C-alpha atoms as one frame of an Amber mdcrd trajectory, in Angstrom:
protein
  74.463  31.584 110.054  74.757  33.917 112.839  76.420  32.962 115.666  74.676
  32.820 118.021  72.334  29.276 116.170  76.109  28.305 115.108  76.440  24.861
 116.723  80.045  25.118 119.623  83.048  22.776 118.121  85.909  22.323 120.276
  88.973  22.208 117.414  92.588  20.186 119.131  95.157  21.358 116.811  98.242
  19.045 116.801 101.448  20.442 117.791 104.073  20.014 116.056 102.146  19.549
 112.407 103.023  20.523 108.679 106.071  21.113 106.761 109.267  19.232 108.380
 112.842  20.149 108.206 113.596  18.685 105.280 110.358  19.875 103.439 111.843
  23.650 104.468 115.240  22.784 102.560 113.572  21.762  98.923 111.283  23.546
  98.838 114.134  27.053  99.362 115.805  25.322  97.037 113.617  25.819  94.190
 112.907  29.542  95.394 116.996  29.681  95.925 117.387  28.862  92.423 114.545
  30.909  91.123 115.931  33.802  92.751 119.471  32.994  91.451 118.981  31.860
  87.620 115.524  32.859  87.339 112.953  30.819  85.294 113.005  27.985  84.433
 113.951  25.743  86.991 113.378  22.041  86.725 112.169  19.513  89.226 112.040
  16.214  89.315 108.740  14.815  90.598 107.304  16.868  93.059 109.473  18.823
  95.026 107.125  17.239  98.291 103.814  15.958  97.896 101.632  19.405  98.196
  99.714  20.751  95.121  99.404  23.541  96.685 103.128  23.805  97.041 103.716
  23.067  93.944 101.523  25.073  91.953 102.123  27.931  93.210 106.453  26.652
  92.201 105.074  26.533  88.742 103.326  30.120  88.897 106.844  31.331  90.257
 108.330  29.770  86.934 109.466  26.042  88.320 108.940  23.098  85.803 108.255
  19.557  87.027 109.221  16.462  85.727 108.780  13.229  85.850 112.222  12.375
  83.745 115.215  14.215  82.685 114.515  12.769  79.186 111.773  15.558  79.398
 114.240  18.217  80.492 115.693  20.589  76.968 118.547  19.070  76.003 121.789
  21.378  76.258 120.069  23.618  78.659 121.819  25.745  81.503 118.649  25.670
  83.404 118.964  24.402  87.412 117.459  20.743  88.305 116.908  19.607  91.015
 115.835  16.737  92.711 112.680  16.043  95.161 113.057  15.487  98.640 111.964
  12.130  98.583 115.731  11.035  97.181 116.798   9.651  93.816 118.244   6.413
  92.580 122.121   6.992  91.864 121.181   6.836  87.748 119.502   9.502  87.447
 122.296  11.891  88.965 124.874   9.537  86.841 122.930  10.852  83.764 122.735
  14.239  84.460 125.679  14.435  84.775 125.419  12.418  80.961 123.674  15.411
  80.129 125.411  18.013  81.380 122.290  19.515  83.223 122.947  21.629  85.845
 121.709  18.982  88.385 121.523  20.273  92.562 120.008  17.420  95.345 117.316
  18.354  97.555 116.713  15.281  99.102 116.023  15.905 102.467 119.429  14.944
 104.342 117.894  12.511 106.530 116.224  10.069 103.115 120.677  10.710 102.553
 121.507   8.865 105.811 119.241   5.845 104.995 121.195   5.754 101.562 124.069
   5.898 103.249 123.245   2.881 105.633 121.817   0.999 102.878 124.924   1.491
 100.787 127.470   0.833 103.612 126.471  -2.344 104.505 126.631  -4.130 101.473
 129.842  -2.822 100.976 130.530  -5.374 104.229 129.073  -7.787 102.144 124.896
  -8.412 103.759 121.988  -8.703 101.883 120.039  -4.844 102.959 115.799  -5.475
 104.238 114.175  -2.625 103.362 111.079  -1.760 105.233 108.582   0.397 103.204
 106.147   0.483 100.448 106.128  -0.452  96.735 106.191   2.187  94.125 106.433
   5.352  96.865 110.113   7.118  95.225 112.005   6.951  98.580 112.078   3.998
  98.424 112.892   3.109  94.350 115.608   5.735  95.547 117.364   4.322  98.459
 116.981   0.165  96.510 118.163   2.422  93.215 121.651   2.991  95.780 122.271
  -0.905  94.796 122.232  -3.347  92.152 119.392  -4.871  91.373 118.426  -8.384
  94.381 120.786  -6.350  96.947 117.898  -4.821  98.498 114.811  -6.981  99.471
 111.667  -4.590 100.324 109.772  -6.115 103.017 106.211  -3.905 103.328 104.424
  -5.793 106.228 104.030  -7.927 109.115 102.933 -10.956 106.798 105.939 -10.706
 104.824 108.310 -10.023 107.082 107.004 -13.709 107.905 107.869 -15.476 105.182
 110.202 -13.381 104.101 113.749 -15.699 103.105 117.044 -13.823 103.243 120.052
 -15.938 101.589 121.647 -15.787 104.612 120.625 -15.138 107.670 123.694 -14.389
 109.411 124.346 -11.701 107.331 121.857  -9.117 107.066 120.931  -6.093 108.196
 117.872  -3.636 107.586 116.553  -0.009 107.217 113.028   1.788 106.675 111.526
   4.266 104.978 111.961   7.610 107.221 107.854   8.540 106.660 106.477   5.255
 108.110 103.734   4.097 110.788 105.508   3.857 113.978 103.256   0.698 115.535
 103.545  -1.050 111.557 107.605  -0.412 111.917 107.994  -1.641 114.925 105.926
  -5.287 114.820 107.762  -5.848 111.274 111.134  -5.166 112.965 110.241  -7.588
 115.973 109.156  -9.835 113.875 112.609  -9.708 111.653 114.710 -10.034 114.759
 112.783 -12.560 116.666 113.710 -14.316 113.083 117.303 -13.486 112.470 118.775
 -11.981 116.162 122.048 -11.452 113.558 120.162  -8.737 112.181 122.111  -4.830
 112.056 119.203  -2.058 112.629 120.426   1.440 112.469 122.534   3.394 114.591
 119.863   6.068 114.873 116.200   5.447 113.800 115.216   6.037 110.322 111.709
   7.228 110.769 112.160  11.013 110.975 111.692  12.483 113.931 109.367  14.817
 111.902 107.084  11.623 111.209 107.965  10.170 114.839 106.485  13.460 116.198
 103.494  14.138 114.017 102.470  10.411 114.919 102.572  11.030 118.498 100.928
  14.621 118.658  97.469  13.230 116.484  98.173   9.617 119.535  97.674  12.498
 122.046  94.715  13.940 120.616  92.462  11.290 118.081  91.388  10.312 121.696
  90.181  13.117 122.736  88.180  13.936 119.685  84.764  13.028 117.528  86.743
  13.437 114.457  90.188  13.901 112.718  91.072  15.833 109.932  94.007  15.204
 108.798  95.352  18.383 105.893  97.622  16.229 103.466  98.022  14.101  99.931
  96.763  11.282  99.229 100.219  10.150  97.623 101.664  11.610 101.393 103.217
   8.948 102.813 103.323   9.651 106.546  99.725  11.730 105.773  98.708   9.121
 105.307 100.016   7.443 108.564  98.474  10.035 110.337  94.992   9.261 109.331
  95.770   6.195 110.596  96.810   6.606 113.663  93.823   8.465 114.334  91.862
   5.301 113.515  93.981   3.147 115.523  93.254   5.677 118.271  89.907   4.738
 117.774  89.395   8.120 116.056  85.563   7.240 114.616  86.253   9.885 112.161
  89.712  10.408 109.828  89.635  11.669 107.123  92.555  12.790 104.916  91.749
  16.470 102.978  93.880  18.064 100.521  92.162  21.723 100.622  88.707  22.305
 102.480  86.988  22.246  98.726  87.539  18.454  99.711  85.772  18.600 103.162
  82.718  16.104 102.844  80.113  17.698 105.388  77.967  14.672 105.882  80.774
  13.547 107.770  80.231  15.484 110.265  77.460  16.462 111.233  76.788  16.878
 115.566  80.599  16.754 116.315  81.226  18.435 118.935  85.498  18.366 119.004
  87.880  18.296 116.429  91.315  17.251 115.839  93.562  18.968 112.960  96.690
  18.378 112.073  98.831  18.421 108.931 101.286  16.347 107.181 105.428  17.472
 106.897 104.968  18.677 103.301 101.009  20.433 104.061 101.488  24.166 105.078
 100.020  26.117 107.367  97.891  28.147 105.240  95.918  25.339 104.413  95.106
  24.782 107.687  94.054  27.900 108.301  91.928  27.469 105.617  89.983  24.421
 107.405  89.830  25.940 110.438  87.789  29.479 108.483  86.134  26.425 106.632
  84.293  25.293 109.577  83.633  28.879 111.645  81.790  29.022 109.006  79.556
  26.084 110.447  80.239  26.507 114.318  81.425  28.319 116.786  85.159  27.184
 117.156  87.181  27.383 119.872  90.719  26.714 118.971  93.067  24.859 121.449
  97.084  23.962 120.411  98.020  20.442 121.705 101.617  20.358 121.999 103.822
  17.473 122.445 107.393  18.156 121.878 108.900  21.515 120.348 110.819  21.126
 116.916 113.716  22.911 115.859 116.013  20.910 113.296 117.349  23.188 110.170
 118.963  21.765 107.653 121.022  24.302 105.375 120.258  23.903 101.963 121.994
  22.296  98.952 126.031  23.545  98.567 125.565  25.503  95.065 122.576  27.340
  96.347 124.420  29.291  99.423 124.796  32.647  99.506 129.002  32.150  99.567
 128.624  29.485  96.481 127.067  32.372  94.191 129.795  35.101  94.897
């Protein structure tokens, strides 16, 4: 379509968006292991929840498995645990199998693991606010004996939750939750159990918080919002929900430009774009290019906060460890 015939589209890019420090560290861990030891490098679960990233690492020699029994017995290849964290039983199993295990768990998830462990040692029942079945929740609950952690997913569950000892309670949260939903759940639990111990510092991570705040800023200004991310990415789903909550009538989660349902974007004059913490910027550019084929696009970036967080690689992969 000639440029003159294309309708105008104002595109507001949320900033920050895309990769967080924990995701960068996890992907770099796999690439560094491949550089140091050569393929294959085994990775338990998707290193981050993004198909494009996973397929790119597969092409370089990473082999993704869901459980350690899928890794060949006797291999000397590195076995990397994903950014989401794992139950205590997983590194124990790796040690029994004599695997060269490298833990790429995000340090902010490890913080939650440590908090839960400390509370348990102090005799407190631990309430975990999170989504059942998510790898991070499985990993956090797996830090403690079965039954030591009670999972609360919704405000409704918070209203009916019955602890063993209301005076001896503590809570932690999954790092990728909705800020608003979590605040509601915590408020209900605090009202019911005033003695409940809170985390020293918010468990919802900086990246989740910042990306949701950016969406809250942009969503009221646009006709539609696209979140670039995977359907199994918790933080990406929460971004889509945040846009809807702010009144954006069209809020779609897509992995690639090929997934865009163009019928939903007919007649729009403005579009917000963000990306979940495990979505690379190249996919954001792909989405913009797809709209540029149909619209005269004018792109603006809406900044809410500058991120400068950095996490060093796992110890075994740092330059001094290879000497």
